[in-house]
C-alpha positions in Angstrom: 55.7 -39.7 -6.7 56.3 -38.0 -10.0 55.1 -39.3 -13.4 58.7 -39.9 -14.4 59.2 -42.2 -11.4 56.0 -44.0 -12.1 57.0 -44.5 -15.7 60.4 -45.8 -14.7 58.9 -48.3 -12.3 56.4 -49.4 -15.0 59.2 -49.9 -17.5 61.3 -51.9 -14.9 58.4 -54.1 -14.0 57.6 -54.7 -17.7 61.3 -55.7 -18.3 61.4 -58.0 -15.2 58.2 -59.8 -16.4 59.6 -60.3 -19.9 63.1 -61.3 -18.8 61.6 -64.0 -16.5 59.2 -65.1 -19.1 61.1 -68.4 -19.7 59.7 -68.6 -23.2 62.2 -66.3 -24.9 60.2 -63.1 -24.1 63.5 -61.3 -23.7 64.1 -61.5 -27.4 61.4 -59.0 -28.4 61.8 -57.0 -25.2 63.6 -54.0 -26.6 61.3 -53.7 -29.6 58.3 -53.9 -27.3 59.6 -51.3 -24.9 60.4 -48.9 -27.8 56.9 -49.4 -29.2 55.3 -48.8 -25.7 57.5 -45.8 -24.8 58.6 -44.2 -28.1 58.8 -40.7 -26.6 61.2 -41.6 -23.8 64.9 -41.1 -24.2 66.4 -44.4 -25.5 68.7 -44.7 -22.5 65.6 -44.7 -20.2 64.9 -48.1 -21.8 68.4 -49.2 -21.2 68.2 -48.0 -17.6 65.0 -50.0 -17.1 66.8 -53.1 -18.4 69.7 -52.7 -16.1 67.4 -52.0 -13.1 65.4 -55.1 -14.0 68.5 -57.2 -14.2 69.8 -55.9 -10.9 66.4 -56.6 -9.2 66.5 -60.2 -10.6 70.0 -60.7 -9.3 69.0 -59.3 -5.9 66.0 -61.7 -5.6 67.4 -64.9 -6.9 70.2 -66.9 -5.4 73.4 -67.7 -7.4 72.8 -70.9 -9.4 69.1 -70.1 -9.9 67.9 -70.5 -13.5 66.4 -67.0 -13.1 69.9 -65.5 -12.9 70.3 -66.1 -16.7 67.4 -63.6 -17.2 69.5 -61.0 -15.5 72.4 -61.6 -17.9 69.9 -61.2 -20.8 68.9 -57.8 -19.4 72.4 -56.6 -19.0 73.3 -57.7 -22.6 70.2 -56.1 -24.1 71.1 -52.8 -22.3 74.7 -52.9 -23.5 73.6 -53.6 -27.1 70.9 -50.9 -26.9 73.5 -48.3 -25.7 75.8 -49.3 -28.6 72.9 -48.6 -31.1 72.3 -45.2 -29.5 76.0 -44.4 -29.7 76.2 -45.5 -33.3 73.2 -43.3 -34.1 75.1 -40.3 -32.7 78.2 -41.1 -34.7 76.1 -41.3 -37.8 74.5 -37.9 -37.0 71.0 -39.6 -36.7 68.4 -38.3 -34.3 68.5 -40.3 -31.1 66.6 -38.3 -28.6 63.6 -40.5 -28.6 63.3 -44.3 -28.2 61.2 -44.3 -31.3 64.2 -43.0 -33.3 65.8 -46.5 -32.9 63.3 -47.9 -35.4 65.0 -45.8 -38.1 68.4 -47.1 -37.1 67.2 -50.7 -37.1 66.6 -50.3 -40.8 70.4 -50.0 -41.2 71.4 -52.4 -38.4 68.5 -54.9 -38.0 69.9 -56.8 -35.0 67.0 -55.9 -32.7 64.5 -56.2 -35.5 65.6 -59.8 -36.0 66.2 -60.9 -32.4 
């Protein structure tokens, strides 16, 4: 198994844990992931969120309260991808997840979530 695969599995497991926290752990999830993996491509964070959400859907029956956690994961991934796209439109560096912190000074949604 490559380091990249191990890293991806680690990010997905981290996202699953936070999404299923039940105490609003999903709110700081993107900030925490950026802080933990600042050198990764930002869409690697988004990929981990989508993978985590899909895993939650696959393991919990429709109607389960845990299914809401999957929705949070999908929403966070979509919002994160919008930030990365906006960074590109503004000509900002967006190759590293850590670059998001500079963007969040302009658009503090994730900083406030």
